[in-house]
C-alpha positions in Angstrom: 29.8 -9.1 -15.2 27.3 -8.3 -12.4 26.2 -11.5 -10.3 23.2 -12.9 -11.1 20.6 -14.8 -9.7 17.4 -16.2 -10.6 14.3 -16.3 -8.3 11.4 -18.9 -8.9 8.9 -17.1 -11.0 5.6 -16.9 -9.0 2.4 -19.2 -9.7 2.2 -22.9 -10.1 2.9 -25.6 -12.4 -0.4 -26.2 -14.4 -1.7 -29.9 -14.0 -2.0 -29.9 -17.6 1.9 -30.5 -18.0 1.6 -33.6 -15.7 -1.3 -35.0 -17.3 -2.2 -39.0 -18.3 -0.7 -39.0 -21.5 3.3 -38.6 -19.8 2.9 -40.3 -16.5 -0.1 -42.6 -17.2 -3.8 -43.6 -15.9 -2.5 -45.0 -12.4 -0.4 -42.3 -11.6 -3.1 -40.1 -11.9 -5.3 -42.1 -9.2 -8.6 -42.4 -11.4 -10.8 -40.5 -13.5 -11.4 -37.2 -10.8 -7.8 -36.3 -11.2 -7.8 -36.8 -15.1 -10.9 -34.9 -15.1 -9.1 -31.9 -13.0 -6.2 -32.3 -15.4 -8.8 -32.0 -18.5 -10.1 -28.6 -17.1 -6.8 -27.2 -16.0 -5.3 -28.0 -19.6 -8.1 -25.9 -20.8 -7.9 -22.9 -18.3 -5.5 -19.9 -18.9 -2.1 -20.2 -16.9 -1.8 -16.8 -15.2 1.6 -16.1 -14.3 3.3 -12.8 -12.8 6.7 -13.3 -13.3 9.6 -11.9 -12.1 13.2 -12.1 -11.6 15.8 -10.9 -9.4 19.8 -9.8 -10.1 22.1 -8.7 -7.2 23.6 -5.2 -8.1 26.3 -5.1 -4.9 23.9 -4.0 -1.8 20.4 -3.8 -4.1 18.5 -6.3 -5.1 16.6 -5.4 -8.5 13.7 -7.1 -9.3 12.4 -7.2 -13.1 8.0 -6.9 -13.2 5.8 -7.1 -15.7 2.4 -4.8 -16.4 2.2 -6.8 -19.1 2.0 -6.4 -22.6 0.6 -4.8 -26.2 1.2 -5.3 -29.7 2.3 -2.4 -31.9 1.2 -2.0 -35.5 3.9 -2.3 -37.6 3.0 1.3 -38.9 4.2 2.6 -35.9 7.5 2.7 -37.0 8.7 6.0 -38.9 11.7 5.2 -41.0 10.7 1.8 -42.3 7.8 0.8 -44.2 5.0 -1.5 -42.5 6.1 -4.8 -44.9 9.8 -3.9 -44.0 9.2 -4.0 -40.2 7.2 -7.3 -40.3 9.6 -8.8 -42.2 12.1 -8.0 -40.1 10.0 -8.9 -36.7 9.4 -12.3 -38.6 12.9 -12.9 -39.1 13.2 -12.4 -34.7 9.9 -14.6 -33.9 8.5 -11.2 -32.5 5.6 -10.4 -34.9 2.1 -10.8 -33.8 -1.1 -10.6 -36.0 -1.6 -7.1 -35.2 1.9 -6.2 -35.1 5.2 -6.4 -32.9 4.9 -7.9 -29.3 6.4 -5.2 -26.9 6.4 -6.1 -23.1 5.9 -3.1 -20.2 8.8 -4.2 -17.8 9.0 -2.0 -14.8 12.1 -2.6 -11.8 11.6 -2.7 -8.3 15.1 -1.6 -6.7 15.8 -2.6 -2.9 18.5 -2.1 -0.5 16.9 -3.2 2.6 15.8 0.4 3.6 14.4 1.9 0.9 12.0 0.6 -1.9 12.2 2.7 -5.2 10.4 1.7 -8.3 10.9 2.3 -12.3 7.5 3.6 -13.7 4.5 1.9 -13.0 3.1 1.1 -16.0 -0.1 1.4 -18.2 -2.2 -0.4 -16.1 -4.9 -0.9 -18.7 -4.7 1.9 -21.0 -3.1 0.1 -23.8 -3.0 -3.5 -24.6 -3.2 -6.6 -22.1 -1.5 -4.5 -19.3 -2.8 -3.6 -15.6 -0.7 -6.5 -14.0 1.7 -4.5 -11.9 0.4 -4.9 -9.1 0.0 -8.0 -9.2 3.4 -8.8 -9.7 4.0 -6.7 -6.4 1.7 -8.6 -4.3 3.4 -11.6 -5.5 6.6 -10.1 -3.6 4.4 -9.2 -0.7 4.3 -5.5 -1.4 1.6 -3.2 -1.7 1.8 -0.2 -3.7 1.6 1.9 0.0 5.3 0.2 0.5 6.7 2.0 -2.2 9.1 4.9 -0.8 9.9 6.3 -4.4 8.7 6.2 -7.8 11.2 7.6 -11.0 9.6 8.4 -14.0 11.3 7.8 -17.0 9.1 10.3 -19.0 5.7 11.0 -19.2 3.7 8.7 -21.9 0.6 6.9 -20.5 2.7 3.3 -20.6 5.1 4.6 -18.0 3.1 6.5 -15.4 -0.5 5.2 -16.0 -0.2 3.0 -13.0 0.0 6.1 -10.8 -3.0 7.6 -10.9 -5.6 4.7 -12.1 -9.2 5.6 -11.0 -8.0 9.4 -10.7 -6.1 8.6 -7.1 -2.4 8.4 -6.1 -1.8 4.8 -5.8 1.2 5.8 -4.2 0.5 7.3 -1.2 3.7 6.9 0.2 6.1 7.6 -2.4 8.0 10.6 -3.4 7.7 11.3 -7.0 10.6 12.1 -9.4 10.3 12.9 -13.0 12.7 15.5 -15.5 11.3 19.0 -15.3 11.6 19.0 -18.9 8.7 16.4 -19.0 6.8 18.0 -16.7 7.0 20.9 -18.5 6.1 19.8 -21.8 3.2 17.5 -20.6 1.4 19.7 -18.6 1.8 22.7 -21.2 -1.9 23.5 -22.8 -0.3 24.7 -26.3 1.6 21.8 -26.7 -1.7 19.6 -26.0 -3.9 21.6 -28.1 -1.4 20.7 -31.5 -0.7 17.3 -30.3 -2.0 14.2 -32.3 -5.2 12.4 -30.5 -3.2 9.4 -29.9 -0.9 11.6 -27.1 -3.7 13.3 -25.7 -4.2 10.6 -22.7 -0.5 11.4 -22.4 -1.2 14.8 -21.8 -4.7 14.0 -19.6 -2.4 11.5 -17.1 0.6 14.2 -17.1 -2.4 16.8 -15.7 -3.6 14.1 -12.7 -0.1 13.5 -12.0 0.8 16.9 -11.2 -3.1 17.0 -9.3 -2.6 14.2 -7.2 1.3 13.8 -6.1 2.2 16.7 -3.6 5.5 15.3 -3.2 6.4 15.4 -6.7 10.0 16.6 -7.3 10.2 17.8 -10.8 14.2 17.0 -11.4 17.1 18.9 -13.2 19.2 17.0 -15.1 21.7 14.1 -13.8 21.5 13.5 -9.8 21.5 11.0 -7.4 18.8 10.1 -5.6 20.0 8.3 -3.0 23.7 6.9 -2.7 24.2 4.0 -5.5 20.8 5.5 -7.8 21.3 8.4 -9.8 19.5 9.8 -13.4 21.0 9.5 -16.6 20.0 12.4 -19.0 18.5 10.2 -22.4 16.4 12.8 -23.1 15.4 12.3 -27.4 12.7 10.2 -26.8 10.6 13.1 -24.8 11.8 16.5 -23.7 13.0 14.8 -20.7 13.1 11.6 -21.0 15.6 9.5 -18.3 17.8 6.4 -17.4 18.7 5.2 -13.9 21.9 3.7 -12.9 22.3 1.3 -10.3 25.5 1.2 -9.1 27.4 -0.9 -6.0 30.2 -2.7 -5.3 32.1 -2.7 -8.6 28.8 -3.4 -10.6 26.1 -1.4 -12.1 22.9 -1.5 -14.4 21.1 1.3 -16.2 17.7 1.4 -16.9 17.5 2.8 -20.3 13.6 2.9 -20.7 12.4 3.5 -24.6 16.0 4.1 -25.9 15.8 0.4 -27.2 12.3 -0.9 -29.5 12.5 -4.2 -30.3 12.9 -5.1 -33.6 14.3 -2.2 -35.1 16.8 -1.1 -32.2 19.9 -1.1 -31.8 20.6 -1.9 -35.9 19.4 1.2 -36.8 18.9 4.9 -35.4 16.7 6.0 -38.4 14.1 4.0 -37.2 11.7 5.6 -34.6 8.6 4.9 -32.5 5.1 6.8 -33.7 5.0 9.2 -30.3 8.5 10.4 -30.3 7.6 14.0 -31.7 11.3 15.4 -31.7 13.1 12.6 -34.0 16.2 14.1 -34.6 16.8 14.6 -30.8 15.9 11.0 -30.7 18.2 9.6 -33.9 21.2 11.8 -32.0 20.4 10.8 -28.3 21.0 6.9 -29.3 23.6 7.7 -32.2 25.8 8.9 -28.9 24.3 6.0 -26.8 24.7 2.5 -28.0 28.5 3.0 -28.8 28.7 3.9 -25.9 27.1 1.3 -24.1 29.0 -1.1 -26.7 32.3 0.1 -25.4 31.2 -0.2 -21.5 29.7 -3.5 -22.2 26.8 -1.8 -19.9 24.3 -4.0 -18.5 21.0 -2.6 -19.7 17.3 -3.1 -18.5 15.1 -1.9 -21.1 11.1 -1.4 -20.6 9.5 -3.1 -24.0 12.2 -5.8 -24.7 11.4 -9.4 -23.6 11.1 -9.8 -20.2 12.8 -9.2 -17.8 14.5 -6.9 -20.4 18.4 -7.6 -19.7 20.8 -7.6 -22.3 23.4 -5.8 -23.4 24.3 -3.5 -27.0 27.4 -5.0 -28.2 29.3 -4.2 -31.9 29.3 -7.1 -33.7 31.3 -6.8 -37.7 30.3 -3.1 -37.4 26.7 -3.3 -36.6 24.9 -2.6 -32.9 22.9 -5.5 -31.9 20.9 -6.6 -28.7 22.2 -9.6 -26.6 20.3 -11.0 -23.4 22.0 -11.3 -20.7 22.3 -14.4 -19.3 20.9 -13.8 -15.9 19.5 -17.0 -14.6 21.1 -19.5 -12.3 24.7 -17.7 -12.2 27.3 -17.8 -9.3 
């Protein structure tokens, strides 16, 4: 099991948590303090959470761009009422759908900083927090050396082209060649539904704005200990990233796993998956392999920080949250 450690979440403890009802009025120093406490208690708490783990020489930081609630009818293979009942049973149900997080992962080894995906950047739900999350680490986008885009859906590349500009000017960009070809094909765009048009538009902007884009073929090593894993299915060039060093490893699997429906069933899909047979075939192969390996997994849309394992439990696959905090 990888050595895991916790780093404090960014942000301060709100005053409302130490109000007079707990400590008594004398400890707050009179009415001005009580008034300040009441104001703080009503104000939303702005927190950019992050969690760090060690994989050999690497520090991997889980960040988030925000969240969105996906409608219950976005999961072909099950009816909306079935998905809602399952979400309610797992405490992830919201009035408008299943709560999806948008987790990104920063890999550092003291020499290079590699970001996995760039978030939705406000194009979906309550997103756009990745720049603030990086700033909480004392980093600006210009300090990122490379970005690996796991696939060209808008929630994974929106931050690259927000505002119509190259937001990571110092970064090499790695995307699977099959995804680049698909998402920049006018014929594919013309034949696709409206909900995919934003992804096609963003893909064209990525190609135009990033001269250091490297369209890569299949599995390869980006740098020592960081390699591409072929997970095609969700999109034609869907990839994962394995980080491995010192006898420890972790796989960022992007959209191989969605909340509520996976990994228990591989015949449940997500609306944006156009080739459902290919998506099912990859999950049918990957889930048992990950379970047998006991692989530590980072999943983009699972509850923050998205770390867990796929385990075989009495003939069924289930998601086991990784006990990442306060480890030796």
